[in-house]
Phi, psi and omega in degrees: 000298185296323181294315178303318184292327176291324178295314181302312179308311181299314178303319181280355180076024180275152176294135180273128183174000176294144177259119180251141172231182177229153186233137172069182183295324184279004177055051178288129182292145180229134175250119174282122180255160181289325183245122174083192185288155177290167176262143181237135174105137184304309183299313182301312183292313181302316179296319177301318181294319179300315181293320178300321181278000180060038181241051182306335180300335178293347178261005179103150180261311179271168180300320182292317180300318184298321180294315182295316176303309178305314178304314178286334176292318178295319180299317179306310184286319185275323185261308185290317181285337183271354184293140182231328184252166175303320183296318176304310183301314180302316181296318178300311181296322178298312180304309184296320181299318179293315182297324186273003185308317187240023182230152177273320181233169181301322178266026177101249184251011177239141176285124181226179178301326182297323175296316180300308182288328176292319179301311180297323181289332182261353186309310184294330178289314183294328178300318187275353182291145176279168179301318179299317179293322181292327176290323182295320180255059188300322182288325176293315178302315178298313178299312181301315183296320179299312183294317184292343176263000176297132181311119174088354185286304190295315183054239187269000179291150182294148178279127179269126185274131174240133177286125184288315183263141180283125182281337182212159178248170180279351181286129179253000000 
């Protein structure tokens, strides 16, 4: 959580100097602010940083986009961060793969905070996928590869390799 928020700060071009802590067993990120109580939770803090950077379009432009962005941010925190088993991971990838079938980004045709945080949240999962698994979740792979090449997103995270040409087809 805290590391991702530092990456997000850098991506948004904010001066780095925020102090992040974590709270409780689930390691919920906390941002200490100079005035008043700290902010708690990945989504809350991330949305705050986006507003600070005056990049509100990352939260969606229309009411519908905003709702879809919010939905995927919640999914990220409740499902992706909560996943524990291989089976959970499989369901998450399947959900995303279906959703991304006809979309470039999670909220349709615009790059949003949902894409950034989902990318950070899934990075460790994608790193471990086999070539076959990446092929199985082709839409997720396409989306992930697109996001990791988006200017400023990947930073020091490892580049996940996707084979561009299909080595085999499903036709037997």
